[in-house]
C-alpha positions in Angstrom: 0.0 0.0 0.0 1.1 3.6 -0.6 1.3 4.9 2.9 1.6 8.4 1.7 -1.9 8.2 0.1 -3.5 7.3 3.5 -1.5 9.9 5.3 -2.5 12.6 3.0 -6.1 11.5 3.0 -6.1 11.5 6.8 -4.8 15.0 7.0 -7.4 16.2 4.4 -10.2 14.6 6.5 -9.4 16.5 9.6 -8.6 19.7 7.8 -12.0 19.5 6.1 -13.7 18.5 9.4 -12.3 21.6 11.0 -13.7 23.8 8.3 -17.0 22.0 8.5 -17.3 22.7 12.2 -16.3 26.3 11.9 -18.9 26.7 9.1 -21.6 25.4 11.2 -20.6 27.3 14.3 -21.0 30.5 12.2 -24.7 29.5 12.0 -25.0 30.3 15.7 -23.5 33.9 16.2 -26.0 34.5 18.9 -24.1 32.0 21.2 -21.8 34.9 22.2 -24.4 37.6 21.9 -25.9 39.3 25.0 -29.4 38.7 26.0 -29.7 35.0 25.6 -30.8 33.0 28.6 -28.5 30.2 29.8 -31.0 27.6 28.7 -31.0 29.1 25.2 -27.2 29.3 25.1 -27.0 25.7 26.2 -29.5 24.5 23.5 -27.4 26.4 20.8 -24.2 24.8 22.0 -25.7 21.3 22.2 -27.1 21.7 18.6 -23.7 22.8 17.3 -21.9 19.9 19.1 -24.3 17.4 17.5 -23.5 18.8 14.1 -19.8 18.5 14.7 -20.1 14.9 15.8 -22.2 14.0 12.8 -19.7 15.7 10.5 -16.7 13.9 12.1 -18.6 10.5 11.9 -19.4 11.1 8.2 -15.8 11.9 7.4 -14.5 8.9 9.3 -16.9 6.7 7.3 -15.6 8.2 4.0 -12.0 7.6 5.1 -12.7 4.0 6.2 -14.3 3.3 2.8 -11.2 4.8 1.0 -8.9 2.6 3.0 -11.0 -0.5 2.3 -11.1 0.2 -1.4 -7.3 0.1 -1.5 -7.1 -3.0 0.7 -6.9 -5.8 -1.9 -5.2 -8.5 0.0 -8.0 -9.7 2.3 -6.0 -12.7 3.6 -3.8 -10.2 5.5 -6.7 -9.8 8.0 -5.9 -13.3 9.3 -2.2 -12.5 9.7 -0.4 -10.8 12.6 1.4 -8.3 10.4 -1.7 -6.3 9.3 -1.3 -2.9 7.7 -1.5 -0.2 10.4 -4.3 1.6 8.4 -6.5 -1.5 8.8 -5.7 -1.8 12.5 -6.6 1.8 13.1 -10.2 1.5 11.6 -12.9 1.9 14.2 -15.7 -0.5 14.8 -18.3 2.3 14.5 -16.9 3.5 11.1 -16.7 -0.1 9.7 -20.3 -0.7 10.7 -21.3 2.6 9.0 -19.6 1.6 5.8 -21.2 -1.9 5.9 -24.7 -0.4 6.4 -24.3 2.3 3.9 -26.5 1.4 0.8 -24.0 3.1 -1.5 -21.1 0.9 -0.4 -20.2 -1.8 -3.1 -20.3 -5.5 -2.2 -16.5 -5.7 -2.1 -16.3 -2.9 0.3 -19.1 -4.4 2.5 -17.3 -7.8 2.5 -14.0 -6.3 3.6 -15.7 -4.2 6.3 -17.5 -7.3 7.6 -14.3 -9.4 7.5 -12.4 -6.9 9.6 -15.4 -6.5 12.0 -15.6 -10.3 12.6 -11.9 -11.3 12.5 -10.0 -8.3 13.8 -12.5 -6.6 16.0 -14.4 -9.7 17.0 -17.6 -7.7 17.2 -20.4 -9.6 18.8 -22.8 -6.6 18.1 -22.1 -6.9 14.4 -23.0 -10.8 14.2 -26.9 -10.3 13.9 -26.5 -7.5 11.4 -24.1 -9.7 9.3 -26.5 -12.7 9.5 -29.4 -10.6 8.4 -27.4 -9.4 5.4 -26.3 -12.9 4.6 -30.1 -13.8 4.3 -30.4 -11.1 1.6 -27.2 -12.4 -0.2 -28.3 -16.1 -0.2 -31.6 -15.1 -1.9 -30.2 -12.3 -4.2 -31.1 -12.5 -7.8 -28.0 -12.3 -9.9 -27.2 -13.1 -13.5 -24.7 -16.0 -13.3 -23.2 -14.9 -16.6 -21.9 -11.9 -14.7 -19.2 -14.1 -13.1 -17.6 -11.3 -11.0 -20.9 -10.2 -9.5 -21.9 -13.8 -8.9 -18.7 -14.3 -6.9 -19.2 -11.2 -5.0 -22.6 -12.6 -3.8 -21.7 -16.2 -3.0 -18.3 -15.1 -1.6 -20.2 -13.8 1.5 -20.6 -17.4 2.5 -17.0 -17.3 3.7 -18.0 -15.0 6.5 -20.0 -17.9 8.1 -16.7 -19.4 9.2 -15.5 -16.1 10.6 -18.8 -15.8 12.5 -18.0 -19.1 14.4 -15.0 -17.4 16.0 -17.2 -15.1 18.1 -20.1 -16.1 20.3 -22.7 -16.2 17.5 -24.1 -19.7 18.1 -27.8 -18.7 18.1 -27.4 -16.6 15.0 -25.6 -19.4 13.1 -28.4 -21.9 14.1 -31.1 -19.5 13.0 -29.4 -19.0 9.6 -29.3 -22.7 9.1 -32.9 -23.0 10.0 -33.6 -20.3 7.3 -31.6 -22.1 4.7 -33.5 -25.3 5.3 -37.1 -23.9 5.6 -37.0 -21.1 3.1 -34.8 -22.8 0.5 -33.4 -19.6 -0.9 -31.8 -19.3 -4.4 -28.2 -19.9 -3.4 -28.7 -22.3 -0.5 -26.3 -24.9 -1.9 -23.4 -22.5 -1.8 -24.0 -21.5 1.8 -25.2 -24.7 3.5 -21.8 -26.4 3.9 -20.1 -23.4 5.4 -23.1 -22.8 7.7 -22.8 -26.4 8.9 -19.0 -26.1 9.4 -19.5 -22.9 11.3 -21.9 -24.5 13.7 -19.4 -27.5 14.0 -16.6 -25.0 14.9 -18.8 -23.2 17.4 -19.5 -26.7 19.1 -15.8 -27.5 19.2 -14.9 -24.1 20.6 -17.6 -24.0 23.3 -18.1 -27.7 24.1 -21.8 -27.5 23.4 -22.5 -31.3 23.4 -26.3 -30.6 23.4 -26.1 -29.2 19.9 -24.8 -32.6 18.5 -28.3 -33.8 17.7 -29.0 -30.7 15.7 -25.8 -31.2 13.8 -26.7 -34.8 13.0 -30.1 -33.8 11.8 -28.7 -31.5 9.1 -26.0 -33.9 7.9 -28.2 -35.0 5.0 -28.1 -31.4 3.6 -24.2 -31.4 3.8 -22.9 -31.1 0.2 -19.3 -32.1 1.1 -17.2 -30.3 -1.4 -14.0 -31.0 0.5 -12.5 -34.0 2.3 -11.1 -31.5 4.9 -14.6 -30.5 5.8 -15.5 -34.1 6.5 -12.5 -34.5 8.8 -13.5 -31.4 10.7 -17.0 -32.9 11.2 -15.6 -36.2 12.2 -13.3 -34.5 14.7 -16.5 -32.9 16.3 -18.3 -36.2 16.6 -15.2 -37.9 17.9 -14.7 -35.3 20.6 -18.0 -36.2 22.1 -17.6 -39.9 21.4 -20.5 -40.0 19.1 -19.9 -43.2 17.0 -23.2 -42.9 15.2 -22.2 -39.5 13.7 -18.8 -40.8 12.6 -20.5 -43.8 11.0 -22.9 -41.6 9.2 -19.9 -39.6 7.7 -18.1 -42.8 6.6 -21.2 -44.4 5.0 -23.1 -41.5 3.5 -20.4 -39.0 2.6 
């Protein structure tokens, strides 16, 4: 990354923000005028302060979107040596970018990835799952391969969701996949099942094993590594029936 680009952009943000605040403060010349009651002066100051906060938040969102647009190597989120510009992004600004309707799918994906992997934001989990419900049922022309990949690529976030305490959200999402049968279910179901499996392994939730066994028939099994992961889960809880099902049916 070009560090100078980000440094210059950061400077411009706060220079612009200062001008923005000064401009709005000029709208309240009566603050320093005589004759205002303390209550009226206080209301004017509160209004000006809110405008300042909104302006700074908007500029921080713009800066975050700019950084994410240049952040092409998404795998670096999983590494210890992450770019400092990525480390510095705030959870609030990342959430604002993700929820902004004008953000591209690529930008939304990167914001979600950082929120889940780097920030481990439990508050973001339900927002992310609701968005995944939109993606799994999104109408997209499969001939537009790049856009198609942008949509189904969001399935990868399911494994990242298993890192944080999002057990109920993952379970609800699987229920949605099985009952509503959305357009791209087959591209999401395996990673949803594996996400639940990982959550079981991390939290020792033995009581969830029956749920896992009940959805095994929907498991597409695109990778032998996925089967080994599930076998490990059943083996951990000494569930020989689950292991037998994997060996005979998958």
